[in-house]
KEMI-485664 format. One record per residue: chain; x, y, z of N, C-alpha, C, CB in turn. Coordinates in steps of 0.05 Angstrom, whole numbers, plus 5000, padded with zeros to 4 digits. Atoms other than C-alpha are relative to their C-alpha. Glycine has a CB too. Example, Ala and Ser with C-alpha at 12.3 -4.5 7.8 and 13.67 -1.06 7.14 Angstrom:
2
(node A (5018 4976 5000) (5246 4910 5156) (5018 5024 5000) (4980 5001 5025))
(node A (4984 4976 4999) (5273 4979 5143) (4985 5022 5014) (5009 5009 4971))
***
This chain:
72
(node A (5006 5020 4981) (8139 2228 1410) (4995 5013 5028) (5023 4981 5001))
(node A (5008 4987 4974) (8106 2245 1478) (5022 4995 5020) (4972 4987 5010))
(node A (4981 5002 4978) (8150 2258 1536) (4984 4996 5026) (5018 5025 5002))
(node A (5012 5005 4975) (8135 2235 1607) (5018 5016 5021) (4998 4967 5006))
(node A (4985 4985 4979) (8155 2285 1662) (4986 4995 5026) (5001 5032 4994))
(node A (5011 5005 4975) (8146 2269 1734) (4991 5025 5015) (5018 4986 5017))
(node A (5008 4977 4985) (8121 2316 1789) (5022 5020 5003) (4990 4992 5028))
(node A (4981 4978 4998) (8155 2383 1790) (4988 5021 5017) (5008 5010 4973))
(node A (5008 4979 4984) (8150 2437 1842) (5016 5024 4994) (5001 4993 5028))
(node A (4987 4974 5006) (8166 2509 1821) (4989 5018 5021) (4994 5010 4971))
(node A (5008 4984 4977) (8166 2555 1882) (4991 5027 4990) (5023 5002 5020))
(node A (5007 4972 5007) (8162 2622 1846) (5008 5006 4971) (5014 5021 5019))
(node A (4994 4989 5026) (8158 2651 1776) (4984 5025 4998) (4994 4980 4977))
(node A (5013 4976 5005) (8142 2722 1763) (4997 5008 4971) (5014 5021 5014))
(node A (5006 4995 5026) (8111 2727 1695) (5017 4982 4980) (5004 5028 4996))
(node A (4984 5016 5018) (8133 2671 1649) (4984 4974 4994) (5027 4993 5013))
(node A (5014 5025 5007) (8113 2606 1616) (5022 4978 4998) (4985 5003 4972))
(node A (4982 5023 5000) (8147 2538 1625) (4985 4977 4985) (5008 4992 5029))
(node A (5012 5023 5014) (8134 2481 1577) (5021 4978 5000) (4992 5007 4969))
(node A (4984 5023 4999) (8163 2411 1583) (4991 4981 4978) (4999 4987 5029))
(node A (5008 5018 5021) (8162 2372 1519) (4975 5004 4987) (5000 4974 5010))
(node A (5027 4999 5012) (8097 2356 1485) (4979 5002 5021) (4995 4977 4983))
(node A (5020 4996 4978) (8049 2386 1537) (4972 4998 4989) (5005 5027 5016))
(node A (5028 5002 5009) (7978 2362 1527) (4981 5016 5017) (4992 4971 5001))
(node A (5019 4987 4982) (7944 2390 1589) (5018 5015 5021) (4980 4978 5014))
(node A (4985 4983 4980) (7974 2448 1630) (4980 5010 5020) (5015 5025 4985))
(node A (5017 4990 4978) (7943 2464 1697) (5015 5015 5022) (4985 4976 5012))
(node A (4986 4986 4981) (7978 2518 1732) (4984 5006 5025) (5010 5025 4989))
(node A (5014 4996 4976) (7961 2528 1806) (5014 5022 5017) (4998 4973 5015))
(node A (4987 4979 4982) (7972 2586 1855) (4978 5005 5021) (5009 5027 4984))
(node A (5017 4991 4978) (7943 2611 1920) (5014 5022 5016) (4993 4978 5017))
(node A (4988 4978 4984) (7953 2673 1963) (4979 5009 5020) (5009 5023 4981))
(node A (5017 4988 4982) (7923 2707 2021) (5008 5026 5009) (4997 4983 5022))
(node A (4993 4973 4995) (7920 2781 2036) (4982 5010 5023) (4998 5017 4974))
(node A (5016 4987 4978) (7898 2817 2100) (5007 5030 4998) (5008 4988 5029))
(node A (4997 4971 5002) (7888 2892 2092) (4976 5015 5013) (5003 5007 4971))
(node A (5021 4983 4987) (7850 2948 2126) (4984 5015 4979) (5014 5022 5019))
(node A (5017 4985 5018) (7798 2993 2097) (5014 5022 4985) (4978 5012 5015))
(node A (4988 4980 5015) (7820 3038 2042) (5028 4995 4992) (5000 5024 5013))
(node A (4972 5007 5007) (7886 3002 2030) (5005 4996 4972) (5009 4976 5015))
(node A (4996 5005 5028) (7876 2984 1957) (4990 5021 4981) (4989 4975 4994))
(node A (5010 4978 5018) (7851 3051 1932) (5023 5010 4983) (4988 5024 5018))
(node A (4980 4989 5019) (7887 3076 1871) (4988 5024 4985) (5010 4979 4980))
(node A (5010 4976 5016) (7881 3141 1833) (5017 5025 5008) (4969 5006 5006))
(node A (4986 4975 4995) (7905 3214 1835) (4991 5014 5025) (4998 5018 4977))
(node A (5009 4984 4978) (7861 3247 1886) (4980 4983 5016) (4986 5027 4989))
(node A (5017 5018 4983) (7834 3197 1938) (4996 5013 5027) (5013 4972 5003))
(node A (5007 4990 4974) (7798 3218 1999) (4983 4979 5013) (4985 5028 4999))
(node A (5013 5023 4986) (7782 3159 2045) (4996 5007 5030) (5016 4973 4996))
(node A (5006 4996 4971) (7748 3171 2112) (4990 4974 5010) (4980 5024 5005))
(node A (5009 5024 4990) (7744 3105 2146) (4997 4999 5030) (5018 4979 4992))
(node A (5004 5002 4970) (7744 3124 2219) (5018 4982 5013) (4973 4993 5007))
(node A (4984 5021 4988) (7769 3071 2263) (4998 4974 4984) (4992 4995 5030))
(node A (4998 5025 5017) (7791 3008 2226) (5018 4981 5013) (5009 5007 4971))
(node A (4983 5022 4990) (7818 2942 2250) (4998 4976 4982) (4991 4993 5030))
(node A (5000 5024 5017) (7838 2882 2209) (5009 4977 5017) (5019 5004 4975))
(node A (4993 5025 4985) (7837 2814 2243) (5016 4982 4983) (4975 4985 5010))
(node A (4983 5017 5016) (7895 2775 2217) (5005 4972 5012) (5027 5013 4995))
(node A (5000 5027 4987) (7886 2715 2264) (4988 4979 4982) (4985 5001 5027))
(node A (5010 5020 5017) (7877 2652 2226) (5000 4973 5015) (5018 4998 4974))
(node A (5003 5025 4983) (7850 2593 2268) (5004 4975 4985) (4973 4999 5014))
(node A (4994 5025 5016) (7853 2542 2212) (5027 5004 4986) (4976 4994 4977))
(node A (4972 4999 5009) (7923 2525 2188) (5001 5005 4971) (5014 4976 5007))
(node A (4999 4999 5029) (7909 2516 2114) (4974 5009 4988) (5008 4972 4988))
(node A (5024 4989 5011) (7860 2555 2073) (4994 4988 4971) (5002 5030 4998))
(node A (5003 5009 5027) (7873 2536 2001) (5022 4980 4995) (5000 5023 4979))
(node A (4981 5021 5003) (7908 2470 1994) (5004 4994 4970) (4990 4977 5014))
(node A (4992 5007 5027) (7946 2458 1929) (5015 4974 5002) (5018 5023 4985))
(node A (4987 5026 4996) (7965 2386 1925) (5004 4986 4973) (4984 4982 5021))
(node A (4993 5017 5023) (7995 2339 1874) (5006 5018 4975) (4978 4980 4994))
(node A (4995 4987 5025) (8006 2357 1801) (4979 4997 4980) (5026 4991 4989))
(node A (5022 5006 5019) (7938 2342 1772) (4979 5021 5001) (4988 4972 5006))
***
């Protein structure tokens, strides 16, 4: 028998799955924003990054970038 579950807000889950009853349509949502300078996400054993002068503008004039609303 189908179950009816109202709106649920889960603030944080690091790797996992949550199911409530007989789930027909699952629509997970997430958003994030990262500000980083040049050469900051390089990975490897022998990295040589010559970026000279670098500045990252972290000012955000608009309050919301990626709105996640409701549960649909």
